[in-house]
C-alpha positions as CSV (number, residue, x, y, z in Angstrom):
1,M,-76.2,120.7,-92.1
2,P,-72.8,120.5,-94.3
3,N,-70.3,117.4,-93.8
4,I,-67.1,117.5,-91.9
5,Q,-64.3,117.9,-93.8
6,I,-60.6,118.1,-93.9
7,L,-59.3,121.4,-95.4
8,A,-56.9,121.0,-98.2
9,P,-53.2,121.8,-97.1
10,H,-52.8,125.0,-99.7
11,V,-56.1,126.4,-97.8
12,A,-54.8,125.5,-94.6
13,D,-51.9,127.0,-95.2
14,L,-53.4,130.6,-95.9
15,I,-55.7,130.5,-93.2
16,A,-52.3,129.7,-90.8
17,A,-50.6,132.5,-92.3
18,G,-53.3,135.1,-91.6
19,E,-52.4,134.7,-88.1
20,V,-48.5,135.3,-88.6
21,V,-48.7,137.6,-91.8
22,E,-50.9,140.7,-91.1
23,R,-49.4,143.2,-93.3
24,P,-45.5,144.1,-94.7
25,A,-44.6,145.0,-91.2
26,S,-45.1,141.5,-90.2
27,V,-42.8,140.1,-93.1
28,A,-40.0,142.3,-91.7
29,K,-40.1,141.4,-88.0
30,E,-40.2,138.0,-88.5
31,L,-37.3,138.0,-91.1
32,M,-35.2,140.4,-89.0
33,E,-36.0,138.1,-85.7
34,N,-34.5,135.0,-87.8
35,A,-31.6,137.2,-88.6
36,I,-30.6,137.8,-85.5
37,D,-31.1,134.4,-84.4
38,A,-28.6,133.5,-86.9
39,G,-26.0,135.4,-85.2
40,A,-25.9,138.7,-87.6
41,S,-24.3,141.5,-87.1
42,T,-25.8,143.7,-89.4
43,V,-29.1,143.9,-90.9
44,A,-30.5,145.9,-93.4
45,V,-34.2,146.0,-94.5
46,E,-35.4,147.9,-97.9
47,I,-38.7,148.1,-99.0
48,A,-40.7,149.3,-101.9
49,H,-44.5,150.9,-101.9
50,G,-44.9,150.0,-98.5
51,G,-43.5,146.4,-98.6
52,L,-46.5,145.2,-100.3
53,T,-44.6,144.9,-103.8
54,F,-41.0,145.0,-102.7
55,L,-39.5,143.7,-99.3
56,R,-35.5,142.3,-98.6
57,V,-34.0,141.9,-95.8
58,T,-30.3,141.1,-95.9
59,D,-27.9,140.0,-93.2
60,D,-24.5,138.5,-92.4
61,G,-25.6,135.4,-90.4
62,K,-24.4,131.5,-90.4
63,G,-26.9,131.2,-93.6
64,I,-28.8,128.4,-94.2
65,P,-27.2,125.2,-95.5
66,A,-28.1,124.1,-99.0
67,S,-29.3,120.7,-98.3
68,E,-32.0,122.4,-95.6
69,L,-33.2,125.6,-97.4
70,K,-36.5,123.9,-98.6
71,T,-36.7,122.1,-95.4
72,A,-37.0,125.6,-93.9
73,F,-40.2,126.6,-95.9
74,L,-42.1,123.8,-94.4
75,R,-44.5,124.0,-91.5
76,H,-43.0,123.5,-87.9
77,A,-39.5,123.3,-89.6
78,T,-36.9,124.8,-87.1
79,S,-33.6,124.9,-85.7
80,K,-34.6,126.2,-82.3
81,L,-36.2,123.7,-80.6
82,R,-36.2,120.1,-80.3
83,T,-38.2,118.6,-77.5
84,E,-41.4,119.6,-75.6
85,Y,-38.8,120.7,-72.5
86,D,-37.2,123.5,-74.7
87,L,-40.8,125.5,-74.6
88,E,-40.1,126.0,-71.1
89,A,-37.3,128.2,-71.6
90,I,-37.1,129.6,-74.9
91,G,-34.1,131.9,-75.6
92,T,-34.4,132.7,-79.4
93,L,-36.7,135.0,-80.4
94,G,-38.4,132.6,-83.4
95,F,-38.9,128.9,-82.1
96,R,-42.6,128.0,-83.9
97,G,-41.6,127.2,-87.2
98,E,-44.4,129.0,-89.0
99,A,-42.9,132.2,-89.9
100,L,-41.2,131.2,-93.1
101,A,-43.8,128.9,-94.2
102,A,-46.9,131.4,-93.6
103,I,-44.7,134.4,-95.8
104,A,-44.3,131.9,-98.6
105,A,-47.8,130.9,-98.8
106,V,-49.2,134.6,-99.5
107,S,-46.1,136.0,-101.7
108,R,-43.0,135.4,-104.1
109,I,-40.2,134.4,-102.5
110,E,-36.6,134.7,-103.7
111,V,-33.9,133.4,-101.4
112,L,-29.9,133.7,-101.5
113,T,-27.6,131.9,-98.5
114,R,-24.5,131.0,-97.8
115,T,-22.8,129.4,-94.9
116,A,-19.0,129.9,-93.8
117,E,-18.3,126.2,-94.8
118,A,-19.7,126.4,-98.6
119,E,-17.7,127.8,-101.2
120,L,-20.9,128.8,-103.1
121,G,-24.4,130.1,-102.0
122,A,-27.7,128.5,-103.0
123,S,-30.8,130.1,-104.8
124,L,-34.3,129.1,-104.3
125,R,-37.5,130.6,-105.7
126,L,-40.6,130.0,-104.0
127,E,-44.3,131.3,-105.3
128,G,-47.4,130.9,-103.1
129,G,-45.5,128.2,-101.4
130,A,-44.7,126.0,-104.1
131,S,-41.1,125.7,-104.3
132,G,-39.0,125.9,-107.3
133,E,-35.6,124.3,-108.4
134,L,-32.8,124.9,-105.8
135,E,-29.5,126.4,-107.5
136,E,-26.0,127.3,-106.9
137,A,-25.3,130.9,-106.9
138,G,-22.4,133.2,-105.8
139,C,-23.6,135.1,-102.8
140,P,-21.7,137.0,-99.5
141,L,-22.1,134.9,-96.0
142,G,-25.3,135.1,-94.8
143,T,-29.0,135.0,-96.1
144,T,-30.9,137.6,-98.3
145,M,-34.8,137.1,-98.6
146,V,-36.6,139.3,-101.1
147,V,-40.6,139.0,-101.0
148,R,-42.5,140.6,-103.9
149,D,-46.3,140.7,-104.3
150,L,-47.4,140.0,-100.9
151,F,-50.9,138.8,-100.6
152,F,-51.2,138.0,-104.2
153,N,-53.2,135.0,-104.1
154,T,-55.5,136.1,-101.1
155,P,-57.0,139.4,-102.5
156,A,-59.5,139.6,-99.2
157,R,-56.5,140.1,-97.4
158,L,-55.1,142.7,-99.8
159,K,-58.1,144.6,-100.0
160,F,-57.7,145.4,-96.1
161,M,-54.0,147.2,-96.8
162,K,-53.4,150.6,-96.1
163,K,-52.0,153.2,-98.3
164,D,-48.2,152.7,-98.7
165,A,-47.2,155.4,-96.6
166,A,-49.0,154.1,-93.6
167,E,-47.7,150.3,-94.3
168,G,-44.1,151.7,-94.8
169,A,-44.6,153.4,-91.4
170,A,-45.4,150.3,-89.7
171,V,-42.3,148.7,-91.6
172,F,-40.4,151.6,-90.3
173,A,-41.7,151.2,-86.5
174,V,-40.6,147.7,-86.6
175,V,-37.3,148.1,-87.5
176,Q,-37.0,150.8,-85.2
177,R,-38.0,148.0,-82.3
178,V,-35.5,145.9,-83.4
179,A,-32.6,148.4,-83.4
180,L,-33.7,149.2,-79.7
181,S,-34.3,145.5,-78.9
182,H,-30.4,144.5,-79.9
183,P,-28.1,147.4,-79.7
184,E,-25.0,145.0,-80.9
185,V,-26.7,145.0,-84.3
186,S,-26.3,147.6,-86.8
187,V,-29.6,148.0,-88.6
188,K,-29.8,149.5,-91.7
189,F,-33.7,150.9,-93.1
190,I,-34.0,152.0,-97.0
191,R,-37.5,153.0,-98.3
192,D,-37.9,153.6,-101.7
193,G,-34.3,154.3,-102.2
194,R,-34.0,156.8,-99.3
195,Q,-32.0,155.7,-96.0
196,E,-34.2,156.6,-93.2
197,L,-31.9,154.8,-90.6
198,L,-28.7,153.0,-89.5
199,T,-27.9,152.2,-86.0
200,P,-24.0,151.7,-85.3
201,G,-24.3,148.4,-83.9
202,D,-21.4,149.1,-81.1
203,G,-23.4,147.4,-78.2
204,Q,-24.2,150.7,-76.4
205,L,-28.0,151.1,-76.0
206,K,-27.7,154.9,-75.6
207,S,-26.2,155.0,-79.4
208,A,-29.3,152.7,-80.5
209,V,-31.5,155.2,-79.0
210,Y,-29.8,158.2,-80.2
211,A,-30.1,156.7,-83.9
212,V,-33.7,155.8,-83.4
213,L,-35.5,158.4,-81.6
214,G,-33.4,161.7,-82.3
215,R,-31.0,164.2,-80.4
216,E,-33.9,166.2,-78.8
217,L,-35.7,162.9,-77.4
218,A,-32.3,161.4,-76.3
219,L,-31.2,164.1,-74.4
220,G,-34.5,164.0,-72.5
221,F,-33.8,160.7,-71.3
222,R,-32.3,159.5,-68.3
223,E,-30.5,156.0,-67.3
224,V,-32.3,153.4,-65.4
225,K,-30.3,150.7,-63.9
226,A,-31.5,148.4,-61.4
227,S,-30.5,144.7,-60.4
228,G,-32.2,142.2,-58.2
229,E,-31.8,138.2,-57.5
230,D,-33.5,137.1,-60.5
231,M,-34.1,140.5,-62.6
232,T,-32.3,143.2,-64.3
233,V,-33.6,146.6,-65.5
234,T,-32.2,148.5,-67.8
235,G,-32.6,151.3,-70.4
236,F,-33.8,154.8,-70.2
237,A,-36.9,156.5,-69.5
238,S,-37.7,160.4,-70.2
239,M,-37.6,163.0,-67.6
240,P,-41.1,164.4,-66.5
241,A,-40.9,167.5,-68.3
242,C,-39.9,165.3,-71.9
243,C,-43.2,163.4,-71.6
244,R,-45.4,163.2,-74.8
245,A,-48.9,163.5,-76.1
246,S,-49.2,159.6,-76.4
247,R,-47.3,156.1,-75.6
248,S,-45.7,156.1,-78.9
249,W,-42.5,156.3,-77.5
250,Q,-42.8,153.4,-75.1
251,F,-40.8,150.6,-76.0
252,F,-40.4,147.5,-73.7
253,F,-38.5,144.7,-74.1
254,V,-37.8,141.0,-72.2
255,N,-34.9,139.1,-72.7
256,G,-34.3,140.9,-76.2
257,R,-37.8,140.2,-77.6
258,Q,-39.9,143.6,-78.0
259,V,-43.3,143.3,-76.3
260,K,-46.5,144.6,-75.3
261,S,-47.1,144.6,-71.8
262,P,-49.9,146.6,-69.7
263,L,-48.0,145.5,-66.8
264,M,-44.4,146.8,-67.4
265,M,-47.0,150.3,-68.9
266,A,-48.6,150.8,-65.7
267,A,-45.2,150.3,-63.6
268,L,-43.9,152.5,-65.8
269,E,-46.6,155.4,-65.3
270,E,-46.9,154.5,-61.5
271,A,-43.2,155.7,-61.0
272,Y,-44.4,159.2,-62.9
273,K,-47.1,159.8,-60.5
274,N,-47.6,163.2,-59.6
275,Q,-44.4,164.2,-61.3
276,R,-46.0,164.7,-64.9
277,M,-48.8,166.5,-66.9
278,V,-52.1,165.0,-67.1
279,G,-52.4,164.2,-70.3
280,R,-48.9,163.7,-71.1
281,F,-46.9,160.3,-70.9
282,P,-43.5,159.2,-70.0
283,G,-41.2,157.9,-72.9
284,C,-38.7,154.7,-72.4
285,V,-36.6,152.4,-73.8
286,L,-36.7,149.5,-70.9
287,H,-34.9,146.1,-70.9
288,L,-36.1,143.5,-68.6
289,Q,-33.6,140.4,-68.1
290,T,-35.3,137.3,-66.2
291,K,-35.0,133.9,-66.2
292,L,-36.0,132.3,-69.4
293,N,-38.8,129.7,-67.2
294,A,-39.9,132.8,-65.6
295,V,-41.7,134.2,-68.8
296,D,-44.0,132.4,-71.2
297,V,-43.6,133.9,-74.7
298,N,-45.9,131.3,-76.7
299,V,-49.2,133.0,-75.8
300,H,-49.7,134.9,-79.4
301,P,-48.6,134.0,-82.7
302,A,-47.0,137.3,-83.1
303,K,-45.1,136.5,-79.7
304,T,-45.3,140.1,-78.8
305,E,-47.2,139.4,-76.1
306,V,-46.1,137.4,-72.8
307,K,-47.0,136.2,-69.3
308,F,-45.1,136.6,-66.3
309,G,-44.6,133.8,-63.7
310,A,-43.9,136.7,-61.1
311,E,-46.0,139.8,-62.1
312,R,-45.8,141.5,-59.0
313,A,-42.0,141.1,-58.9
314,V,-42.2,142.4,-62.7
315,F,-44.2,145.4,-61.5
316,S,-42.0,146.0,-58.5
317,A,-38.8,145.7,-60.5
318,V,-40.0,148.1,-63.3
319,Y,-41.7,150.5,-60.5
320,H,-38.3,151.1,-58.5
321,A,-36.1,151.2,-61.2
322,V,-37.6,153.6,-62.8
323,L,-38.4,155.6,-59.6
324,S,-34.5,155.6,-58.6
325,A,-33.8,157.0,-61.7
326,L,-36.3,160.2,-61.8
327,E,-35.3,160.5,-57.8
328,G,-31.5,160.3,-58.4
329,D,-31.7,163.0,-61.0
330,S,-30.5,166.3,-59.3
331,S,-30.3,167.9,-62.6
332,H,-32.9,171.1,-63.5
333,P,-33.8,171.8,-67.0
334,Q,-32.0,175.2,-67.8
335,A,-33.5,177.6,-70.3
336,V,-31.2,178.8,-73.2
337,L,-32.1,182.1,-74.1
338,K,-30.8,184.6,-76.3
339,N,-31.6,187.8,-77.8
340,T,-33.2,187.8,-81.0
341,E,-32.3,190.1,-83.9
342,L,-35.9,191.0,-84.8
343,P,-38.7,191.8,-82.2
344,G,-41.5,189.6,-81.5
345,V,-39.5,186.3,-83.5
346,R,-38.0,183.5,-81.5
347,R,-35.1,181.9,-82.5
348,Q,-34.6,178.1,-81.7
349,D,-31.3,177.9,-79.7
350,S,-29.2,174.9,-79.5
351,V,-29.0,172.8,-76.4
352,T,-26.5,170.8,-74.8
353,P,-26.9,167.7,-72.1
354,N,-29.4,168.6,-69.2
355,Q,-30.6,171.8,-71.4
356,I,-34.0,172.0,-72.5
357,P,-35.0,174.7,-74.9
358,I,-37.9,175.8,-72.8
359,S,-40.6,178.4,-74.2
360,T,-40.7,181.6,-72.0
361,P,-45.0,181.8,-71.7
362,V,-45.1,185.1,-73.9
363,R,-47.9,185.5,-75.7
364,P,-50.4,188.3,-76.9
365,A,-52.2,189.8,-74.3
366,Q,-55.2,188.9,-76.2
367,A,-56.1,186.2,-78.4
368,P,-58.0,187.0,-81.4
369,P,-61.6,187.8,-80.5
370,P,-64.8,187.3,-81.9
371,V,-65.9,189.7,-84.5
372,P,-67.8,192.4,-82.3
373,P,-71.1,193.7,-83.0
374,P,-71.6,197.2,-84.5
375,V,-70.2,199.3,-81.3
376,P,-72.3,202.5,-80.1
377,T,-71.1,205.9,-79.5
378,V,-69.5,206.5,-76.2
379,V,-67.4,209.1,-74.3
380,Q,-64.1,209.6,-72.2
381,V,-64.2,210.3,-68.8
382,H,-61.8,210.3,-66.0
383,D,-63.2,207.9,-63.1
384,S,-64.0,204.4,-64.2
385,T,-63.8,201.6,-67.1
386,Y,-65.8,198.7,-68.4
387,T,-65.2,196.2,-71.0
388,P,-67.7,195.1,-72.8
389,P,-68.1,191.3,-73.0
390,S,-69.0,191.6,-77.1
391,G,-66.5,193.5,-78.3
392,G,-63.5,194.0,-75.9
393,Q,-63.6,197.8,-76.2
394,T,-63.2,199.8,-73.0
395,I,-66.1,202.2,-72.4
396,S,-65.9,204.8,-69.7
397,R,-68.3,206.1,-67.9
398,P,-68.5,210.5,-67.1
399,P,-69.3,211.7,-64.2
400,T,-72.3,213.6,-63.3
401,G,-71.7,216.9,-64.5
402,E,-68.8,216.5,-66.6
403,K,-68.6,217.3,-70.4
404,A,-68.0,214.1,-72.4
405,S,-65.5,214.1,-75.5
406,F,-64.6,211.7,-78.1
407,E,-61.3,210.2,-78.9
408,R,-60.1,206.9,-80.2
409,E,-57.2,205.4,-78.4
410,A,-55.8,201.9,-78.7
411,L,-56.4,199.4,-75.9
412,P,-53.3,198.4,-74.4
413,Q,-51.7,195.2,-76.0
414,R,-49.8,193.4,-73.0
415,A,-50.7,193.4,-69.1
416,E,-48.0,195.6,-68.1
417,E,-49.0,198.3,-70.7
418,H,-51.9,198.0,-69.0
419,S,-51.2,198.4,-65.7
420,S,-49.7,201.8,-66.3
421,Q,-53.2,202.8,-67.6
422,R,-55.8,201.3,-65.2
423,E,-55.9,205.1,-63.4
424,R,-57.0,206.9,-66.3
425,C,-58.2,205.2,-69.8
426,S,-59.8,207.3,-72.5
427,V,-61.2,205.6,-75.4
428,T,-62.6,206.5,-78.8
429,L,-65.5,205.2,-80.7
430,V,-67.3,206.8,-83.5
431,S,-71.0,205.8,-83.8
432,Q,-71.3,204.7,-87.4
433,D,-73.5,201.7,-87.3
434,L,-76.0,202.6,-85.0
435,P,-79.0,205.6,-85.9
436,A,-78.8,208.4,-83.2
437,P,-81.8,209.4,-81.6
438,H,-83.8,212.5,-83.5
439,T,-82.1,215.4,-81.4
440,A,-81.1,218.7,-82.8
441,P,-77.7,218.8,-84.0
442,A,-75.3,221.6,-82.9
443,S,-74.6,223.6,-85.7
444,G,-72.2,222.4,-88.0
445,T,-70.9,219.4,-85.8
446,E,-72.0,215.8,-86.5
447,E,-75.2,214.3,-85.0
448,Q,-74.0,212.1,-82.1
449,S,-75.7,210.9,-78.8
450,L,-74.8,209.2,-76.0
451,L,-76.3,206.0,-74.8
452,P,-76.9,204.7,-71.1
453,Y,-74.6,202.7,-69.7
454,K,-76.2,199.3,-68.2
455,E,-74.5,197.8,-65.2
456,P,-74.0,194.2,-65.3
457,D,-75.6,192.2,-62.8
458,W,-72.3,190.2,-61.9
459,R,-68.6,191.8,-60.7
460,L,-65.0,190.4,-61.4
461,A,-63.5,189.8,-58.3
462,G,-60.3,188.9,-59.4
463,E,-58.1,185.7,-60.2
464,V,-56.2,183.1,-58.6
465,L,-53.5,180.6,-59.4
466,N,-53.5,182.4,-62.4
467,T,-55.8,180.1,-63.6
468,Y,-59.5,180.4,-62.3
469,I,-61.3,183.9,-62.6
470,I,-63.6,184.6,-59.4
471,V,-66.8,186.3,-60.0
472,E,-69.7,187.5,-57.7
473,R,-73.4,187.6,-58.6
474,G,-75.9,187.8,-56.0
475,E,-75.2,185.6,-53.4
476,T,-73.2,183.3,-55.3
477,V,-69.5,182.8,-56.4
478,C,-68.2,181.4,-59.9
479,F,-64.8,180.2,-60.3
480,I,-64.2,180.2,-64.1
481,D,-61.3,177.8,-65.5
482,K,-60.4,180.5,-68.1
483,H,-58.5,178.2,-70.4
484,A,-61.2,176.1,-70.6
485,A,-63.9,178.9,-71.5
486,H,-61.4,180.4,-73.6
487,E,-60.8,177.4,-75.7
488,R,-64.8,177.4,-76.1
489,M,-65.1,180.8,-77.3
490,N,-62.6,180.0,-79.9
491,F,-63.7,176.4,-81.0
492,D,-67.3,178.3,-81.5
493,R,-66.0,181.4,-83.8
494,M,-64.0,178.7,-85.6
495,K,-66.8,176.5,-86.0
496,A,-69.1,179.5,-87.1
497,E,-66.9,181.3,-89.4
498,G,-64.5,178.9,-90.9
499,Y,-60.9,178.6,-89.3
500,D,-58.4,180.9,-91.5
501,P,-55.5,181.6,-89.2
502,M,-52.8,184.0,-89.7
503,A,-50.0,181.9,-91.2
504,Q,-46.0,182.9,-90.2
505,T,-43.2,181.7,-92.1
506,L,-40.5,180.8,-89.5
507,L,-36.8,182.1,-90.0
508,S,-35.3,178.6,-89.8
509,P,-37.6,175.8,-90.0
510,A,-38.8,173.8,-86.8
511,V,-37.5,170.0,-86.5
512,C,-40.2,167.8,-85.3
513,R,-39.2,163.9,-84.3
514,L,-42.3,162.1,-84.5
515,S,-43.0,158.1,-84.7
516,P,-43.4,157.1,-88.4
517,Q,-47.3,156.4,-88.0
518,E,-47.4,160.0,-86.9
519,R,-45.2,161.6,-89.3
520,D,-46.6,159.8,-92.5
521,V,-50.6,160.3,-91.4
522,L,-49.3,164.3,-91.4
523,L,-47.6,164.2,-94.7
524,A,-51.1,162.3,-96.3
525,H,-52.8,165.5,-94.9
526,R,-50.8,168.1,-96.2
527,E,-53.8,170.3,-97.6
528,L,-55.6,169.6,-93.8
529,L,-52.6,171.0,-92.0
530,E,-52.2,173.9,-95.0
531,E,-55.9,174.8,-93.9
532,F,-54.6,175.0,-90.3
533,G,-51.6,177.2,-91.2
534,F,-48.9,174.4,-91.3
535,E,-46.4,173.9,-94.4
536,A,-44.1,170.8,-93.7
537,D,-41.7,168.8,-95.7
538,E,-40.2,165.7,-94.9
539,L,-36.4,166.0,-93.6
540,G,-35.1,162.3,-93.3
541,A,-37.4,160.4,-90.7
542,D,-38.2,164.1,-89.5
543,L,-40.7,167.1,-90.5
544,A,-39.3,170.2,-91.3
545,V,-41.6,173.1,-90.5
546,R,-41.3,176.0,-92.4
547,Q,-44.9,177.7,-91.9
548,A,-47.1,177.8,-88.6
549,P,-50.5,179.7,-87.3
550,D,-49.1,183.3,-85.9
551,Y,-50.7,182.1,-82.3
552,L,-48.2,179.1,-82.0
553,D,-44.9,179.5,-80.2
554,A,-42.1,177.9,-81.9
555,A,-41.2,176.0,-79.4
556,D,-44.8,174.3,-78.8
557,I,-45.0,173.3,-82.8
558,P,-43.6,169.8,-82.5
559,A,-46.1,169.2,-79.6
560,A,-49.3,170.4,-81.5
561,L,-48.2,168.4,-84.5
562,E,-47.9,165.6,-82.2
563,E,-51.4,166.0,-81.1
564,L,-52.6,166.7,-84.2
565,A,-51.4,163.4,-85.8
566,Q,-52.9,161.7,-83.1
567,R,-56.4,162.7,-83.8
568,L,-56.2,161.9,-87.1
569,L,-54.6,158.5,-86.6
570,A,-57.7,157.9,-84.1
571,T,-60.3,159.6,-86.9
572,G,-58.8,160.7,-89.7
573,S,-59.4,157.7,-92.2
574,A,-62.9,156.7,-90.4
575,D,-64.5,159.9,-90.3
576,P,-62.9,162.8,-92.2
577,A,-65.7,165.5,-90.5
578,A,-65.1,164.2,-87.4
579,A,-61.3,164.7,-88.0
580,R,-62.0,168.3,-88.5
581,D,-63.7,168.8,-85.5
582,E,-61.3,167.1,-83.4
583,L,-58.7,169.3,-85.3
584,L,-60.5,172.4,-84.3
585,H,-60.6,171.2,-80.6
586,T,-56.7,171.2,-80.7
587,M,-56.5,174.5,-82.4
588,A,-58.8,176.0,-80.5
589,C,-57.1,174.7,-77.2
590,K,-53.5,176.0,-78.3
591,A,-54.9,179.3,-79.4
592,A,-56.7,179.7,-76.0
593,I,-55.2,181.4,-72.6
594,K,-53.2,179.2,-71.0
595,G,-53.6,178.1,-67.3
596,G,-50.8,179.2,-65.1
597,W,-50.3,182.6,-66.9
598,H,-50.8,185.8,-66.3
599,S,-53.7,187.6,-67.9
600,A,-54.9,191.2,-68.7
601,P,-57.9,192.0,-67.1
602,Q,-59.6,193.1,-70.5
603,E,-59.0,189.1,-71.3
604,L,-60.4,187.9,-67.9
605,E,-63.6,190.1,-68.1
606,R,-64.0,189.4,-71.8
607,V,-64.0,185.4,-70.7
608,A,-66.2,186.1,-67.4
609,A,-68.7,187.7,-69.5
610,A,-69.1,185.1,-72.0
611,V,-69.4,182.9,-69.2
612,M,-71.9,184.5,-66.8
613,S,-74.4,185.4,-70.0
614,G,-74.7,181.6,-70.9
615,Q,-73.0,181.6,-73.9
616,V,-70.4,179.2,-72.7
617,K,-71.0,176.3,-70.7
618,Y,-68.6,173.4,-71.6
619,C,-65.1,173.2,-73.0
620,P,-64.9,171.3,-76.9
621,H,-64.3,168.2,-75.0
622,G,-67.0,168.2,-72.4
623,R,-65.6,169.5,-69.1
624,P,-67.6,172.4,-67.1
625,V,-65.8,176.1,-67.2
626,A,-67.4,177.1,-64.3
627,I,-68.5,176.0,-60.5
628,E,-70.6,177.9,-58.3
629,L,-70.5,178.4,-54.2
630,T,-73.0,179.9,-52.8
631,K,-73.3,182.1,-49.9
632,K,-75.0,179.8,-47.7
633,E,-72.4,176.6,-49.2
634,L,-69.5,179.2,-48.0
635,E,-70.9,180.3,-44.5
636,K,-71.4,176.6,-43.5
637,Q,-67.8,176.0,-44.0
638,F,-66.8,179.0,-41.4
639,K,-69.7,177.4,-39.2
640,R,-71.9,180.9,-39.3
641,A,-74.8,178.7,-40.7
């Protein structure tokens, strides 16, 4: 058994640093919090190569006295605590005195700082925790920290860093959260020489939300403001119609500190109960102000987890504040519709407050069907029609004794056109792939034959709620979820044949505001996006989509890309094949018939045929596509059995 020894100070410092400094984003967070604690009104963050090789934080705060500069980089050296009683009511963002020591232990640091009382500033260099000589230097009021070559002396940690784009996105996310936590501070973020964020610092949370989250998301927010005896909840929460596909846009702050709070998240989403779509999550920027001794921030080295002394009161405060804002909002989203110059092309119109661009559910009457098998010769008649499941062509049966004729006529492309042709629909199909039986052809004519029509063993009874298809077979009634079934049909076709969408170039780019992680993961997988019909470029902190699949409405592009990004973040780097399947799920879903939309009878019959034949049983996500109700079960409900 090895002997117990005390670790060398250098090794202990490296271990301690690993608890505080996980990645460049951790460095940015600690340095920005120090700047805010120093009373800065402006903070600038600049990074290169994701922050691994260069990260600079500049502020105009109080600065560090030259005599205390070396001391600031020692472990447990802080100006924010004096006695153990101060831990009971922590009012600053930093307090442990570990951040600077941890950063210095795993990087090369240059510091320039000057206080208001000093005519000259001070300069100090550190490498791997070892301090150099203190020198005088000319510099403005405040502090500038330059961190280079992060983890240069800890290769075990360095090999676990992600690509520059991913690390840079994480730094950007930290900067955004700090900007939202302190709207009175003007925050600037520069990545690889390009400015991506600048907040006004006017003290108005609305201004910070607009600058950080963008105009579209800000217009979808409603103000939250409520106060009680010991707590105040302020901020903004999204309208139910503006919920997102992930929780990336939920920001919680307690006494100015950004936190991850399952309790506050649960209270927020409980307020939206029965008001939001399944699978969608509300966005928010919520500030909770409470007594300093009512919350414990000394739970985790990163200081992002907190414990509340009265959890029930916190839950109730957040829940009722958000619910009151939702119930007090009497405005309604208004669609802004204008005539388009070209048929079939939708233009994205500008919106004003309380107006949200809503896409009218217009789509092709029939999604791209699977490749049909060889089509037999059929005839035109005048009494009834049938749509075979495999090809989607209308076959008309002749009445007994009536002469058959052959014509070709296109299927109705929209439900409205179909309704005007339901009574009489002539179809023309020329037999080319199937050999005709050996019958004597008429003189001077081509050999043709009539194939017998086979009646299916089920009957399409109709559709209810514009979502569920009702099919009768024997003494059983089937309810089919048309969206789930069609989604499976699309997925199987794409999986078998390879996905090759018809891409369309947009007249004007669709601008998508995504989180930094979502934007960068999409840019890192541009080839995969192109495979699915998207062409996107950077547009500041946004994405400009110039090309999209033809089945996707322009208004649906941001939501589709957001969902794709979440799939890639969850599975892309670990298993590319699994990520491709997940993307196929998304594409199949977006291309499928939508629940709540009116569908043409041809669509309903084609979907019903696929389900009743047993080809489709579950959607790509594993949900059943049909449920059955027997005659006996139905009669029991009516007390007939």
